[in-house]
C-alpha positions as a Markdown table, in Angstrom:
| # | Residue | x | y | z |
|---|---|---|---|---|
| 1 | Met | 0.0 | 0.0 | 0.0 |
| 2 | Glu | 1.1 | 3.6 | -0.6 |
| 3 | Glu | 1.1 | 5.9 | 2.4 |
| 4 | Ser | -1.3 | 8.8 | 2.5 |
| 5 | Glu | -0.8 | 12.1 | 4.3 |
| 6 | Glu | -1.1 | 11.4 | 8.0 |
| 7 | Ile | -4.3 | 12.6 | 9.6 |
| 8 | Glu | -6.1 | 12.4 | 12.9 |
| 9 | Val | -8.7 | 9.7 | 12.3 |
| 10 | Gly | -11.8 | 9.6 | 14.5 |
| 11 | Asn | -13.0 | 6.6 | 16.5 |
| 12 | Lys | -15.9 | 5.5 | 14.3 |
| 13 | Thr | -15.6 | 2.5 | 11.9 |
| 14 | Gly | -18.2 | 1.4 | 9.4 |
| 15 | Val | -18.5 | -0.9 | 6.3 |
| 16 | Val | -20.5 | 0.7 | 3.4 |
| 17 | Ala | -21.8 | -1.1 | 0.4 |
| 18 | Ile | -22.2 | 1.0 | -2.8 |
| 19 | Ile | -25.0 | -0.1 | -5.1 |
| 20 | Gly | -26.4 | 1.3 | -8.3 |
| 21 | Arg | -27.1 | 0.6 | -12.0 |
| 22 | Pro | -24.1 | 0.0 | -14.3 |
| 23 | Ser | -22.1 | 3.2 | -15.1 |
| 24 | Val | -23.7 | 5.3 | -12.4 |
| 25 | Gly | -20.3 | 6.3 | -11.1 |
| 26 | Lys | -19.7 | 3.9 | -8.2 |
| 27 | Ser | -16.0 | 3.5 | -9.0 |
| 28 | Ser | -15.5 | 7.2 | -9.6 |
| 29 | Phe | -17.1 | 7.9 | -6.2 |
| 30 | Leu | -14.8 | 5.4 | -4.5 |
| 31 | Asn | -11.7 | 6.8 | -6.2 |
| 32 | Thr | -12.6 | 10.4 | -5.3 |
| 33 | Ala | -13.6 | 9.7 | -1.7 |
| 34 | Ser | -10.4 | 7.8 | -1.0 |
| 35 | Gly | -8.2 | 10.2 | -2.8 |
| 36 | Glu | -6.5 | 7.2 | -4.6 |
| 37 | Lys | -7.3 | 5.0 | -7.6 |
| 38 | Ile | -8.9 | 1.9 | -6.3 |
| 39 | Ser | -11.6 | 0.8 | -8.8 |
| 40 | Ile | -11.3 | 0.9 | -12.6 |
| 41 | Val | -13.4 | 3.5 | -14.5 |
| 42 | Ser | -15.0 | 3.1 | -17.9 |
| 43 | Ala | -18.0 | 4.3 | -19.8 |
| 44 | Ile | -18.7 | 0.6 | -20.6 |
| 45 | Pro | -21.3 | -0.9 | -18.1 |
| 46 | Gln | -20.4 | -3.6 | -15.6 |
| 47 | Thr | -16.6 | -3.1 | -15.6 |
| 48 | Thr | -16.5 | -3.8 | -11.9 |
| 49 | Arg | -16.7 | -7.6 | -11.3 |
| 50 | Asn | -15.6 | -7.9 | -7.6 |
| 51 | Ala | -16.6 | -6.4 | -4.3 |
| 52 | Val | -13.7 | -4.0 | -4.3 |
| 53 | Lys | -12.6 | -2.5 | -0.9 |
| 54 | Gly | -11.6 | 1.2 | -0.6 |
| 55 | Ile | -10.8 | 2.7 | 2.7 |
| 56 | Val | -11.6 | 6.3 | 3.6 |
| 57 | Asn | -10.0 | 7.8 | 6.7 |
| 58 | Thr | -11.3 | 11.2 | 8.1 |
| 59 | Ser | -11.5 | 13.1 | 11.3 |
| 60 | Leu | -14.8 | 11.2 | 12.0 |
| 61 | Gly | -13.3 | 7.8 | 11.6 |
| 62 | Gln | -12.8 | 5.0 | 9.0 |
| 63 | Leu | -15.2 | 3.9 | 6.3 |
| 64 | Val | -14.5 | 0.7 | 4.4 |
| 65 | Phe | -16.4 | 0.9 | 1.1 |
| 66 | Ile | -17.4 | -2.1 | -1.0 |
| 67 | Asp | -17.7 | -1.2 | -4.6 |
| 68 | Thr | -20.2 | -3.8 | -5.9 |
| 69 | Pro | -20.8 | -4.6 | -9.6 |
| 70 | Gly | -23.6 | -2.6 | -11.3 |
| 71 | Tyr | -27.0 | -4.2 | -10.6 |
| 72 | His | -28.2 | -5.3 | -14.0 |
| 73 | Asn | -31.2 | -7.4 | -15.1 |
| 74 | Ser | -29.9 | -10.4 | -17.1 |
| 75 | Glu | -30.0 | -14.2 | -16.8 |
| 76 | Lys | -26.6 | -14.7 | -18.3 |
| 77 | Lys | -24.3 | -16.8 | -16.0 |
| 78 | Leu | -21.8 | -13.9 | -15.6 |
| 79 | Asn | -24.5 | -11.4 | -14.7 |
| 80 | Leu | -26.1 | -13.8 | -12.2 |
| 81 | Lys | -22.7 | -14.1 | -10.5 |
| 82 | Leu | -22.4 | -10.3 | -10.5 |
| 83 | Lys | -25.8 | -9.9 | -8.9 |
| 84 | Gly | -24.9 | -12.4 | -6.3 |
| 85 | Val | -21.8 | -10.3 | -5.3 |
| 86 | Thr | -24.1 | -7.2 | -4.9 |
| 87 | Gln | -26.7 | -8.9 | -2.8 |
| 88 | Asp | -24.2 | -10.5 | -0.4 |
| 89 | Gln | -22.9 | -7.1 | 0.6 |
| 90 | Leu | -26.1 | -5.4 | 1.7 |
| 91 | Glu | -27.0 | -7.7 | 4.6 |
| 92 | Ser | -23.7 | -7.3 | 6.4 |
| 93 | Ala | -22.9 | -3.6 | 5.7 |
| 94 | Asp | -23.3 | -1.0 | 8.4 |
| 95 | Ala | -24.6 | 1.4 | 5.8 |
| 96 | Ile | -25.5 | 1.5 | 2.1 |
| 97 | Leu | -24.8 | 4.2 | -0.4 |
| 98 | Tyr | -27.3 | 4.1 | -3.3 |
| 99 | Leu | -26.1 | 6.1 | -6.3 |
| 100 | Leu | -28.5 | 7.2 | -9.1 |
| 101 | Asp | -27.5 | 8.9 | -12.4 |
| 102 | Ala | -29.1 | 12.3 | -12.8 |
| 103 | Thr | -28.6 | 12.1 | -16.6 |
| 104 | Arg | -30.9 | 9.0 | -17.0 |
| 105 | Asn | -34.6 | 8.5 | -16.3 |
| 106 | Pro | -35.3 | 5.8 | -13.6 |
| 107 | Gln | -36.6 | 2.7 | -15.4 |
| 108 | Glu | -37.1 | -1.0 | -14.8 |
| 109 | Glu | -33.6 | -1.7 | -13.5 |
| 110 | Glu | -33.8 | 1.2 | -11.1 |
| 111 | Leu | -37.1 | -0.3 | -9.7 |
| 112 | Met | -35.3 | -3.6 | -9.2 |
| 113 | Thr | -32.5 | -1.9 | -7.4 |
| 114 | Ala | -34.9 | 0.0 | -5.2 |
| 115 | Glu | -36.7 | -3.2 | -4.4 |
| 116 | Leu | -33.4 | -4.8 | -3.4 |
| 117 | Ile | -32.5 | -1.8 | -1.1 |
| 118 | Arg | -36.0 | -1.4 | 0.5 |
| 119 | Pro | -35.4 | -3.8 | 3.4 |
| 120 | Phe | -32.3 | -1.8 | 4.3 |
| 121 | Ala | -33.7 | 1.7 | 3.7 |
| 122 | Lys | -33.1 | 2.7 | 7.3 |
| 123 | Lys | -29.4 | 2.5 | 6.8 |
| 124 | Thr | -29.2 | 3.9 | 3.2 |
| 125 | Val | -27.8 | 7.2 | 2.0 |
| 126 | Val | -28.6 | 8.3 | -1.6 |
| 127 | Gly | -26.3 | 10.2 | -3.9 |
| 128 | Ile | -27.7 | 11.6 | -7.2 |
| 129 | Asn | -24.6 | 11.7 | -9.3 |
| 130 | Lys | -23.4 | 13.6 | -12.4 |
| 131 | Ile | -24.9 | 16.9 | -11.5 |
| 132 | Asp | -21.9 | 18.5 | -13.3 |
| 133 | Val | -23.3 | 17.4 | -16.7 |
| 134 | Leu | -25.0 | 20.3 | -18.6 |
| 135 | Asn | -28.8 | 20.6 | -18.6 |
| 136 | Thr | -29.1 | 17.8 | -15.9 |
| 137 | Ser | -32.0 | 17.9 | -13.5 |
| 138 | Thr | -32.1 | 15.8 | -10.2 |
| 139 | Ser | -35.9 | 16.3 | -9.8 |
| 140 | Lys | -36.8 | 12.9 | -11.5 |
| 141 | Ala | -34.4 | 11.0 | -9.3 |
| 142 | Arg | -35.7 | 12.7 | -6.2 |
| 143 | Leu | -39.3 | 11.9 | -7.2 |
| 144 | Phe | -38.3 | 8.3 | -7.8 |
| 145 | Ile | -36.8 | 8.1 | -4.3 |
| 146 | Ser | -39.8 | 9.7 | -2.6 |
| 147 | Gln | -42.2 | 7.3 | -4.4 |
| 148 | Asn | -40.2 | 4.0 | -4.1 |
| 149 | Leu | -38.1 | 4.4 | -1.0 |
| 150 | Lys | -40.3 | 6.5 | 1.2 |
| 151 | Glu | -38.4 | 5.3 | 4.3 |
| 152 | Ile | -35.3 | 7.4 | 3.2 |
| 153 | Pro | -35.7 | 11.0 | 4.3 |
| 154 | Ser | -34.8 | 13.8 | 2.0 |
| 155 | Ser | -32.0 | 14.8 | 4.5 |
| 156 | Arg | -30.2 | 11.6 | 3.4 |
| 157 | Val | -30.5 | 12.4 | -0.3 |
| 158 | Phe | -27.6 | 14.4 | -1.8 |
| 159 | Asp | -26.8 | 15.9 | -5.2 |
| 160 | Ile | -23.2 | 15.0 | -6.1 |
| 161 | Ser | -20.6 | 14.9 | -8.7 |
| 162 | Ala | -18.1 | 12.0 | -8.1 |
| 163 | Gln | -16.0 | 13.3 | -11.1 |
| 164 | Lys | -15.8 | 16.9 | -9.8 |
| 165 | Asp | -15.7 | 16.1 | -6.1 |
| 166 | Ile | -19.0 | 17.9 | -5.4 |
| 167 | Gly | -21.1 | 16.9 | -2.4 |
| 168 | Ile | -18.8 | 14.0 | -1.5 |
| 169 | Asn | -18.1 | 15.2 | 2.1 |
| 170 | Asp | -21.8 | 15.6 | 2.8 |
| 171 | Val | -22.4 | 12.0 | 1.8 |
| 172 | Leu | -19.5 | 10.8 | 4.0 |
| 173 | Arg | -20.8 | 12.7 | 7.0 |
| 174 | Ser | -24.2 | 11.1 | 6.6 |
| 175 | Leu | -22.7 | 7.6 | 6.3 |
| 176 | Phe | -20.7 | 8.1 | 9.4 |
| 177 | Glu | -24.0 | 8.5 | 11.3 |
| 178 | Phe | -24.4 | 4.7 | 10.9 |
| 179 | Ala | -20.9 | 3.8 | 11.8 |
| 180 | Pro | -20.4 | 2.5 | 15.4 |
| 181 | Val | -17.6 | 3.5 | 17.6 |
| 182 | Ala | -15.2 | 0.6 | 17.0 |
| 183 | Glu | -11.6 | -0.3 | 16.4 |
| 184 | His | -10.4 | 0.5 | 12.9 |
| 185 | Leu | -10.4 | -2.4 | 10.5 |
| 186 | Tyr | -7.2 | -1.2 | 8.7 |
| 187 | Pro | -4.2 | 0.9 | 9.5 |
| 188 | Thr | -4.9 | 4.5 | 8.7 |
| 189 | Glu | -2.3 | 4.6 | 5.9 |
| 190 | Phe | -4.2 | 2.0 | 3.9 |
| 191 | Tyr | -6.6 | 3.1 | 1.2 |
| 192 | Thr | -7.3 | -0.4 | -0.2 |
| 193 | Asp | -6.8 | -4.1 | 0.8 |
| 194 | Gln | -6.4 | -5.3 | -2.8 |
| 195 | Asp | -3.4 | -7.5 | -3.6 |
| 196 | Val | -0.8 | -6.3 | -6.0 |
| 197 | Asp | -1.7 | -8.8 | -8.7 |
| 198 | Phe | -5.4 | -7.9 | -8.6 |
| 199 | Arg | -4.6 | -4.2 | -8.9 |
| 200 | Ile | -2.3 | -4.7 | -11.9 |
| 201 | Ala | -4.8 | -7.1 | -13.6 |
| 202 | Glu | -7.6 | -4.4 | -13.1 |
| 203 | Ile | -5.4 | -1.7 | -14.6 |
| 204 | Ile | -4.7 | -3.8 | -17.7 |
| 205 | Arg | -8.4 | -4.6 | -18.0 |
| 206 | Glu | -9.3 | -1.0 | -17.8 |
| 207 | Gln | -6.8 | 0.0 | -20.5 |
| 208 | Ala | -8.1 | -2.8 | -22.7 |
| 209 | Ile | -11.8 | -2.3 | -22.4 |
| 210 | Asn | -11.5 | 1.5 | -22.9 |
| 211 | Arg | -9.9 | 0.8 | -26.3 |
| 212 | Leu | -12.0 | -2.1 | -27.6 |
| 213 | Tyr | -15.5 | -2.0 | -28.8 |
| 214 | Asp | -18.7 | -4.0 | -29.4 |
| 215 | Glu | -18.8 | -7.4 | -27.6 |
| 216 | Ile | -15.1 | -7.5 | -26.6 |
| 217 | Pro | -15.1 | -5.6 | -23.2 |
| 218 | His | -17.2 | -8.3 | -21.5 |
| 219 | Ala | -15.5 | -11.1 | -23.3 |
| 220 | Leu | -12.1 | -10.5 | -21.8 |
| 221 | Tyr | -10.4 | -11.0 | -18.5 |
| 222 | Val | -6.8 | -10.6 | -17.3 |
| 223 | Glu | -4.7 | -13.4 | -15.9 |
| 224 | Ile | -1.5 | -12.7 | -14.0 |
| 225 | Ala | 0.7 | -15.7 | -14.8 |
| 226 | Asp | 3.8 | -14.8 | -12.9 |
| 227 | Met | 5.4 | -12.0 | -10.9 |
| 228 | Glu | 9.0 | -11.5 | -9.7 |
| 229 | Met | 10.6 | -8.7 | -7.8 |
| 230 | Arg | 13.9 | -7.6 | -9.4 |
| 231 | Lys | 16.6 | -5.1 | -9.1 |
| 232 | Asp | 16.8 | -5.1 | -5.3 |
| 233 | Gly | 13.1 | -4.4 | -4.9 |
| 234 | Lys | 13.0 | -1.5 | -7.4 |
| 235 | Glu | 11.2 | -3.3 | -10.2 |
| 236 | Leu | 8.4 | -5.9 | -10.4 |
| 237 | Trp | 8.4 | -8.1 | -13.4 |
| 238 | Val | 4.9 | -9.2 | -14.4 |
| 239 | Arg | 3.7 | -11.7 | -17.1 |
| 240 | Ala | 0.1 | -11.2 | -17.9 |
| 241 | Phe | -2.4 | -12.5 | -20.4 |
| 242 | Ile | -5.5 | -10.8 | -21.8 |
| 243 | Val | -7.9 | -13.7 | -22.2 |
| 244 | Val | -10.7 | -13.6 | -24.8 |
| 245 | Glu | -13.3 | -16.1 | -26.0 |
| 246 | Arg | -12.6 | -16.5 | -29.7 |
| 247 | Glu | -9.6 | -16.4 | -32.1 |
| 248 | Ser | -11.2 | -13.5 | -34.0 |
| 249 | Gln | -11.2 | -11.4 | -30.8 |
| 250 | Lys | -7.5 | -12.2 | -30.2 |
| 251 | Gly | -6.6 | -10.5 | -33.4 |
| 252 | Met | -8.6 | -7.4 | -32.5 |
| 253 | Val | -6.8 | -7.1 | -29.1 |
| 254 | Ile | -3.4 | -7.5 | -30.7 |
| 255 | Gly | -4.2 | -5.0 | -33.5 |
| 256 | Lys | -2.5 | -4.3 | -36.8 |
| 257 | Gly | 1.2 | -4.7 | -36.4 |
| 258 | Ala | 0.6 | -5.4 | -32.7 |
| 259 | Ser | -0.3 | -1.8 | -32.2 |
| 260 | Met | -3.2 | -2.3 | -29.9 |
| 261 | Ile | -1.5 | -4.7 | -27.4 |
| 262 | Lys | 1.5 | -2.3 | -27.4 |
| 263 | Thr | -0.7 | 0.6 | -26.5 |
| 264 | Ile | -2.4 | -1.3 | -23.8 |
| 265 | Arg | 0.9 | -2.4 | -22.3 |
| 266 | Val | 2.4 | 1.1 | -22.4 |
| 267 | Glu | -0.7 | 2.8 | -20.9 |
| 268 | Ser | -1.0 | 0.1 | -18.2 |
| 269 | Ile | 2.6 | 0.8 | -17.1 |
| 270 | Lys | 1.9 | 4.5 | -16.9 |
| 271 | Glu | -1.1 | 3.9 | -14.7 |
| 272 | Cys | 1.0 | 1.5 | -12.5 |
| 273 | Arg | 3.5 | 4.3 | -12.0 |
| 274 | Lys | 0.8 | 6.4 | -10.3 |
| 275 | Ile | 0.1 | 3.7 | -7.7 |
| 276 | Phe | 3.3 | 1.8 | -6.9 |
| 277 | Asp | 6.6 | 3.1 | -5.6 |
| 278 | Tyr | 8.5 | 0.6 | -7.8 |
| 279 | Arg | 8.7 | 0.1 | -11.6 |
| 280 | Ile | 6.5 | -2.4 | -13.3 |
| 281 | Asp | 8.0 | -4.3 | -16.2 |
| 282 | Leu | 5.0 | -5.8 | -18.0 |
| 283 | Asp | 5.2 | -8.8 | -20.4 |
| 284 | Leu | 1.7 | -8.7 | -21.9 |
| 285 | Gln | 0.2 | -11.3 | -24.2 |
| 286 | Val | -3.2 | -12.5 | -25.5 |
| 287 | Lys | -4.7 | -15.9 | -25.4 |
| 288 | Val | -8.0 | -17.7 | -26.0 |
| 289 | Asn | -10.2 | -19.5 | -23.5 |
| 290 | Lys | -13.2 | -20.5 | -25.5 |
| 291 | Asn | -16.6 | -19.5 | -24.0 |
| 292 | Trp | -15.0 | -18.7 | -20.6 |
| 293 | Arg | -18.1 | -16.8 | -19.5 |
| 294 | Gln | -19.9 | -20.2 | -19.3 |
| 295 | Lys | -17.3 | -21.9 | -17.2 |
| 296 | Asp | -18.0 | -22.0 | -13.5 |
| 297 | Val | -14.4 | -22.6 | -12.5 |
| 298 | Ile | -13.3 | -19.3 | -14.3 |
| 299 | Leu | -16.3 | -17.3 | -12.9 |
| 300 | Thr | -15.6 | -18.5 | -9.4 |
| 301 | Lys | -12.0 | -17.4 | -9.7 |
| 302 | Leu | -12.8 | -13.9 | -11.2 |
| 303 | Ile | -15.9 | -12.9 | -9.2 |
| 304 | Lys | -15.5 | -12.9 | -5.4 |
C-alpha cells in the first residue's frame, strides 16, 4: 500500500456497500472519496466484477467501502454471478450508499435496485450523481426516491458529482451516522486491501476495455501468470495475459502490427507508476479460453 498524508482519524468505523445501476459512477465515487485510484473506471457498463474495498479515513473515523458490480437485469451466467456479489454485501454492511444517475430516467432496472434496497432503507444514504453534466436535473431522481423508497428521508439524499468532487463530504458525514464507535479495520495509511496482482490485472483490463468495442469488453479478463521482484526491490516483473473467448477477438486485441497490445501495455505501465513506488516491467500477451463466461471454474476465480 502507498502511504497517504497522516491525519487524525476519528474513532468510528463502518462498512459501506455501494449499489447502483451500471455506469452510475460507483467506481468514480470510491476513487474520489479515498483520494486514490482503487476501482477501474470506464463508460462501458459492468466493468466492476468484484466487491472492491476502498478505505476512507477522516476526522470522524474510518469507512470501508465495498464497490459492488452494477446491478443489472440479465439471466446470463456472468451477470447472475455479479448480482450475487451485490446482494451478499447489503446484509452485512453498516450502511448502504445508493447512487443514481441524474442524466438517466429511472426505469425497470432502477425499480429492481430499489426493491433490493428497500429492506435496508433505514441504513441507506442516496447520492444523485453527475450533476456536473450540462442541462441535468435531479428532480426525477428525487421523485423516484420519494415514491419508491419512502423510508429514506430527504435529509439523506444528496446531489453530487463524483467526477468533480462535489457533495462527497456531505455523503461521507451522513454515512458516518451509521458507523459505530469501534476499532479501525485497517491501519490508517491504507486506502485499499487489494493484492498487487489484482490491482495490476484491473489496470490492464481498464486500458483494454476502454480501447476495444462491441462485444469484446465483457469477453475478456486478465490473468496474471507470474510476478517476480527484481533489481533489489526496485522493479516488479509481471507476465500477464488478456484472455478472450474467440480467435477473432484475439486478433482485435493484438491489433494491426501489434499496435493495440503495445498501446495497452504502455498505458498500463503508466497507470501503475501512479500507484506503486517501484517500476513495473510488463510482459503482456493475448490468449483464447473459448466460451470462458460459461465456465463456473473461471467465474468463481474472477468474481468474489
